[in-house]
C-alpha positions in Angstrom: 84.7 22.8 -59.8 80.7 23.3 -58.5 79.0 26.5 -59.8 76.7 28.1 -57.5 73.8 29.6 -60.4 72.2 32.4 -59.5 68.2 31.2 -58.1 66.7 32.8 -61.1 68.6 30.4 -63.3 69.2 27.4 -61.5 65.9 25.6 -62.1 65.8 26.9 -65.8 65.0 24.9 -68.5 65.7 25.9 -72.0 63.3 27.4 -74.5 61.7 23.6 -75.7 61.4 25.1 -79.7 65.3 25.7 -79.0 65.9 22.4 -77.7 63.5 20.6 -80.4 66.1 22.6 -83.2 69.0 20.3 -82.1 66.9 17.5 -82.8 66.8 18.6 -86.8 70.0 18.1 -88.4 68.4 15.0 -90.1 68.4 16.1 -93.8 64.9 14.0 -94.5 63.1 15.6 -91.6 60.0 17.3 -92.1 59.7 20.2 -89.4 56.0 21.6 -88.4 58.1 22.5 -85.1 59.4 26.3 -85.7 58.3 29.4 -86.7 60.8 30.1 -89.7 59.8 32.0 -92.2 60.0 30.3 -96.0 64.1 30.6 -96.8 62.7 31.3 -100.9 60.4 34.7 -99.4 63.8 36.3 -97.6 64.7 39.2 -99.8 68.5 38.4 -99.8 68.8 40.0 -103.0 67.1 43.5 -101.8 68.7 43.5 -98.4 72.2 42.8 -99.9 71.8 45.7 -102.4 70.5 47.9 -99.5 73.2 47.1 -97.2 75.7 48.0 -99.7 74.2 50.9 -100.8 74.5 52.2 -97.4 77.9 51.3 -96.0 78.9 52.9 -99.2 76.9 55.9 -98.6 77.4 59.5 -96.5 76.4 57.5 -93.1 78.0 54.3 -93.8 80.8 55.5 -90.9 77.6 56.9 -88.4 76.1 53.5 -89.0 79.1 51.6 -88.1 79.1 53.3 -84.6 77.5 53.0 -81.6 74.2 54.8 -81.7 71.3 55.5 -79.3 69.7 52.7 -77.3 66.2 54.3 -78.3 66.7 53.6 -81.8 67.4 54.7 -85.4 65.5 58.0 -85.2 64.5 57.8 -88.9 63.3 54.4 -88.1 61.4 55.4 -84.9 59.8 58.1 -87.3 58.6 56.0 -89.6 57.2 53.3 -87.0 55.1 56.4 -85.5 53.0 57.1 -88.4 53.5 53.1 -89.7 51.6 52.2 -87.0 48.3 53.9 -87.7 47.2 51.1 -90.2 46.7 49.1 -86.3 44.8 52.1 -85.2 47.4 53.6 -82.8 47.4 57.4 -83.8 49.0 60.2 -81.9 52.3 58.6 -82.3 55.7 60.1 -82.3 59.3 59.2 -81.8 58.9 59.5 -78.8 56.4 57.0 -77.6 58.8 54.4 -80.0 61.8 52.2 -79.1 63.4 49.7 -81.4 64.4 46.7 -80.1 66.3 43.4 -80.9 63.6 41.5 -82.2 60.2 41.6 -80.6 60.8 39.0 -77.6 62.9 41.8 -76.1 60.1 43.7 -75.3 59.1 41.0 -73.6 61.9 40.7 -71.6 62.1 44.4 -70.9 58.6 44.5 -69.7 59.4 41.3 -67.2 62.5 43.2 -66.5 60.9 46.8 -65.4 57.6 45.3 -63.8 57.5 41.9 -62.7 59.6 41.5 -59.2 59.7 37.4 -57.5 56.3 36.2 -57.0 54.0 38.8 -59.1 51.5 37.3 -61.5 51.2 37.5 -64.8 48.6 36.6 -66.7 48.8 34.9 -69.9 46.4 33.5 -72.4 46.2 29.6 -72.1 47.6 28.7 -74.8 50.2 31.4 -75.4 53.1 31.9 -76.7 55.9 29.9 -74.7 59.0 32.1 -75.0 56.5 34.5 -73.1 56.4 31.8 -70.5 59.9 31.1 -70.4 60.8 34.7 -69.9 58.2 35.9 -67.0 59.8 32.2 -65.0 63.3 34.2 -65.8 62.4 37.2 -64.0 60.5 34.7 -61.0 56.9 36.1 -62.0 54.2 33.7 -61.8 52.4 33.0 -65.2 48.9 32.9 -64.6 46.4 31.2 -67.3 43.5 33.1 -68.6 40.9 31.4 -70.4 40.0 31.6 -74.2 38.0 30.5 -77.1 37.4 31.8 -80.6 36.9 35.3 -79.8 40.1 35.5 -77.7 40.2 36.0 -73.9 37.8 35.2 -71.6 36.7 38.4 -70.1 35.1 37.4 -67.3 38.0 34.7 -66.0 40.4 38.0 -67.4 38.5 40.0 -64.2 38.2 37.0 -61.9 42.1 36.3 -62.3 42.7 40.3 -61.8 41.2 40.3 -58.9 42.3 37.4 -57.2 45.9 37.5 -58.2 46.5 41.5 -58.7 48.8 40.8 -61.8 51.5 43.3 -62.6 50.8 42.5 -66.1 48.6 40.8 -68.9 50.6 39.0 -72.0 48.7 39.0 -75.0 48.8 38.0 -79.1 45.3 39.2 -80.3 46.5 38.8 -84.0 47.0 35.0 -85.2 47.9 34.3 -82.0 50.9 31.7 -81.6 50.0 29.0 -81.0 46.0 28.6 -81.6 46.4 30.9 -84.8 43.2 32.7 -83.4 42.1 36.7 -83.3 40.4 38.3 -80.9 37.5 40.1 -81.7 36.7 43.7 -81.6 34.8 43.4 -78.1 37.1 41.7 -76.4 39.6 44.2 -77.5 38.0 47.0 -76.6 37.5 45.2 -73.0 40.4 44.2 -72.4 41.8 48.3 -72.3 38.7 48.9 -70.3 39.2 46.1 -68.1 43.0 46.4 -67.4 42.7 50.3 -67.5 39.9 49.8 -64.5 42.5 47.8 -62.0 45.2 49.3 -63.5 47.2 46.5 -65.0 50.1 47.0 -67.5 48.8 44.9 -71.3 51.8 43.8 -73.2 50.0 43.6 -77.1 52.3 41.2 -79.2 52.1 41.6 -83.0 54.3 39.5 -84.7 51.8 38.2 -87.3 49.1 40.7 -88.4 50.5 41.4 -91.8 50.7 37.9 -92.2 46.4 37.9 -93.5 44.7 35.9 -95.7 41.6 36.3 -95.3 39.6 38.8 -93.0 39.9 42.5 -92.3 42.3 44.1 -90.2 40.7 44.3 -86.3 42.1 47.9 -84.8 44.6 46.5 -82.1 43.9 46.6 -78.6 46.7 49.9 -77.8 44.5 51.8 -80.2 41.8 51.6 -77.2 44.1 52.4 -74.4 43.2 55.7 -72.7 45.4 55.7 -69.3 48.6 54.3 -71.1 48.5 51.2 -70.0 49.2 49.2 -73.0 52.4 48.9 -74.8 52.1 47.5 -78.2 55.1 45.4 -79.5 56.2 43.8 -83.2 58.8 43.0 -85.0 60.1 42.2 -88.6 61.3 38.6 -88.5 58.4 37.3 -90.2 57.8 40.3 -92.7 61.5 41.0 -93.6 64.2 39.5 -92.2 64.3 37.3 -88.6 68.3 37.4 -89.0 68.0 41.6 -88.6 66.5 41.2 -85.3 64.7 44.3 -86.0 61.5 44.9 -84.0 60.0 48.2 -82.0 57.5 48.5 -78.7 55.4 51.9 -78.4 53.7 53.4 -75.4 53.7 56.1 -72.9 57.3 58.1 -72.8 57.4 57.3 -69.2 57.4 53.4 -69.7 59.5 53.9 -73.0 62.2 55.5 -71.1 62.4 53.0 -68.0 62.2 50.3 -71.3 65.3 52.1 -72.2 67.4 51.9 -69.1 66.8 47.9 -69.2 67.9 48.2 -72.6 71.0 49.9 -72.2 72.2 47.2 -69.7 71.2 44.6 -72.0 72.5 45.4 -75.5 73.3 49.0 -75.4 71.4 49.4 -79.2 70.0 47.0 -81.4 72.3 46.5 -84.7 72.2 50.4 -86.7 72.8 48.3 -89.9 70.2 45.9 -89.6 67.9 49.4 -88.5 68.9 51.2 -91.2 68.5 48.6 -93.8 64.9 48.3 -92.3 64.2 51.8 -93.0 65.5 51.8 -96.4 63.6 48.7 -97.2 60.2 50.8 -96.2 61.7 53.6 -98.1 61.9 51.7 -100.8 58.4 50.5 -100.9 59.9 46.9 -100.5 57.8 46.2 -97.3 54.2 45.9 -98.5 55.0 44.8 -102.2 56.7 41.9 -101.0 54.5 41.1 -98.2 51.7 40.9 -101.4 54.3 38.3 -103.1 54.4 36.4 -99.4 51.0 36.1 -98.5 49.8 33.7 -101.3 52.3 31.5 -100.8 51.8 31.0 -96.6 47.7 30.6 -97.8 49.0 27.8 -99.9 50.7 26.2 -97.5 48.2 26.7 -94.7 45.7 25.3 -97.2 47.5 22.4 -97.8 48.4 21.5 -94.2 44.4 22.2 -93.1 43.5 20.0 -96.1 45.6 17.4 -95.1 44.6 17.3 -91.8 41.1 16.8 -92.7 42.0 14.3 -95.1 44.3 12.0 -93.0 44.2 13.0 -89.2 42.1 10.7 -86.9 38.5 11.3 -86.1 39.1 12.3 -82.7 41.3 15.2 -84.0 40.4 18.8 -84.8 42.4 21.8 -85.1 41.7 25.6 -86.2 41.4 27.1 -89.8 43.2 30.4 -89.0 43.1 33.4 -91.1 46.6 34.1 -91.1 49.8 33.7 -89.4 52.2 30.4 -89.4 50.2 28.2 -87.2 47.4 25.3 -86.8 46.9 24.6 -83.4 45.0 20.9 -83.0 44.7 18.8 -79.9 42.6 15.3 -79.1 39.9 14.5 -77.6 40.3 12.8 -74.2 39.1 9.7 -75.3 42.1 8.9 -77.8 44.3 8.8 -75.3 47.0 10.7 -76.8 50.0 12.2 -75.4 51.4 14.6 -77.5 54.6 15.4 -75.6 55.2 11.3 -75.2 54.7 10.9 -78.6 56.9 13.8 -79.8 59.9 11.2 -79.8 58.2 8.2 -82.0 57.0 11.3 -84.4 60.6 12.7 -84.5 61.5 9.0 -85.1 59.3 8.6 -88.2 60.9 11.8 -89.7 58.1 14.6 -88.6 58.7 17.2 -85.8 55.8 18.8 -84.1 55.5 21.2 -80.8 53.9 19.5 -78.1 51.2 21.4 -76.2 52.1 21.7 -72.6 55.0 23.9 -73.3 52.1 26.9 -74.4 50.6 26.6 -71.0 51.2 28.4 -67.7 50.9 25.7 -65.7 52.7 23.1 -68.4 49.7 20.3 -67.6 48.2 20.1 -71.1 49.3 17.0 -73.4 46.4 16.9 -75.6 47.6 19.8 -77.7 50.4 20.0 -80.7 51.3 22.9 -82.4 52.2 22.7 -86.5 53.5 25.3 -88.4 53.1 25.1 -91.9 55.7 28.1 -93.3 58.8 25.9 -93.0 57.7 23.3 -95.2 56.7 23.0 -98.9 53.1 21.7 -99.7 54.3 18.1 -100.3 56.5 17.7 -97.8 53.1 19.6 -95.3 51.1 16.4 -97.3 53.6 13.8 -96.7 54.6 14.8 -93.2 50.7 14.8 -92.0 49.9 11.3 -93.6 53.0 10.0 -91.1 51.8 11.8 -88.3 48.4 10.6 -88.6 49.1 6.8 -89.2 51.3 7.3 -85.9 48.7 8.8 -83.9 45.7 6.1 -85.8 48.1 3.5 -84.6 48.9 5.0 -81.3 45.4 5.2 -80.6 44.3 1.5 -81.7 
């Protein structure tokens, strides 16, 4: 049979990282490709005890029933106060929705705000799944220049005037893929400029709790004065990705519309998963476990950065993030390296990464790559970077 797919899906390719995962079945493969938390840090024992206690308790039947699309009420109440650590105050349960991983918020925002042909501004480079979702809704991602402080504000306003976007998507803290953090000045100006032009902002914050150095910077949402900023985060990197629990918060009118969009998608996020996360907080495990995890991630980041400086070609430079899970690097044009074409050869030598074109709105950058350090051991990191370095040096020659 010849299948006639919808216009929105007929030309869509798969998420680059999900496609890469299919290539990683080799037991000797060193993967710098995904964003997996370190396996040994996953709270298997604690989650097991919590789940058993919940199901044996008086709310066991309730937790296994259907629930409200808005989310598990105790968890929504907790998050309303929890986000004060990001400078977000005055939140109530009505401002909060629970989602099935932070990525669902991106999907719901596009579902609710983006029509076919609408421009969506993104940082160049940005989270590749966000680009995938925008295109699924037939939106047009438009890249905004960025640097050490974050978005280029002049370019942001110029692109707003030119493209009249429905939405700006950004990851201001330990950005995926670069690991950079927006300055306080840039965050304030993003809130001001977008409010001035009536542009919605989706501020994605999956990584800010994994901080090795520096001080916490208030969120863009904390400077929102007109209700145009939606803040989203998840517990995938801080508790467990398999639980698929995240949240978003914003103006109640926007949250109500996102709720309608979610009703058509999955009815509600797993109640058992939500209750586990709520009890995880209630037992004081969130900050306790994070305090143990952060030194592990810092050791791995330091190992990768040191190995890059030690082994990689002089034509290669990279970021040295103060947190998060990724290092972003790139080759000078003189090196003649195409990281997309080089990927197969790197995999052939037992090392995987994600090439840069997947993170840019126009898909044209082929000099950069993203390296994840959380899934490998420090020993694997040094060995893997050394293998990559030898391969790239040969390619440059």
